[in-house]
N, C-alpha and C positions, 0 to 999 in steps of 0.2 A: 504494500500500500504506500502511496506517495505521502509526503509530508512537507509542508512549507515552514520554514523557520528563518530567522535572520541569521546572518553570518556571525554576528556578535553573540547571539544566544547559543549557537552551536559551539563556538569557541569556549564560552563560559561553562558549558556542560563538560567539554573535554578537560578544561582546567580544574573542574570540581571532582574528577574521577579519583578514587583512592589509589594509593601506590599499588602498582602491579596490575591495574585494571586493563591497560592497553594489551599487555601480554595475555591476560585472561580472555579478553574479547577475541584476540587473534586466534587463540586456541579453540574457543567455542565455535568460531565461524570459519575455521580452517583457512585463514589468510595470514599474511605476514603482518607484523606489528606496524610496518610502514604503511600498509594498506589501510589499517585502522586509523592511523594518523591522517592519511589522505581523506578518509571519510569525514574527519572533523576539520577539514579545510587545509590540510597540508598539500604539498605539491611535489613530492618525491616519487616520480613515476619510473625512476631507474630501479629502485628497490621495492616499490610498491605498485599496486595496480589502481586503475581508475575504479570508482565505486558508484557511479551513477549520481554524481553530485553536480548540480547545475546552479550557477550563481548569476543573478541578474543585478546590475548596479542599483543602488538605492540607499536609503537611510540605514543606519546600524550595520554598516558593512555590506549591505545588499541583501537580497532575498535568496535563500538557498532552497532548491527543490531537491529533495532526496527521493530517488526512485524506489527505495526500499528502506523502511524505517526500523527494521528489526535490530540493527546494531544500536541505533539511538535509543530504542525502548530498553534494551538490555543495559546500556550505559546508565540510563535513568534509574533502573532497578538497583544497580550497583551503588549509585550515589545514595539512594534512599536507605540501603542496608548499612551504609557506613556511618 
């Protein structure tokens, strides 16, 4: 399912993740840690893959359309549990 979020909100979620969460998410979704970082707005496509993240210019860093929100939902769960 798609989800719209501002870039700044997406980065805030990434910055709120508990220690080791990037590694945990990578393991759960069978992707590299760099791919998870790309999901949260990173741009290292040499070591990570594209993850269906589309950014349109606008306020708060722009609007981000995520093709699949599963990683974001799991990240929010990890934040709530910490």
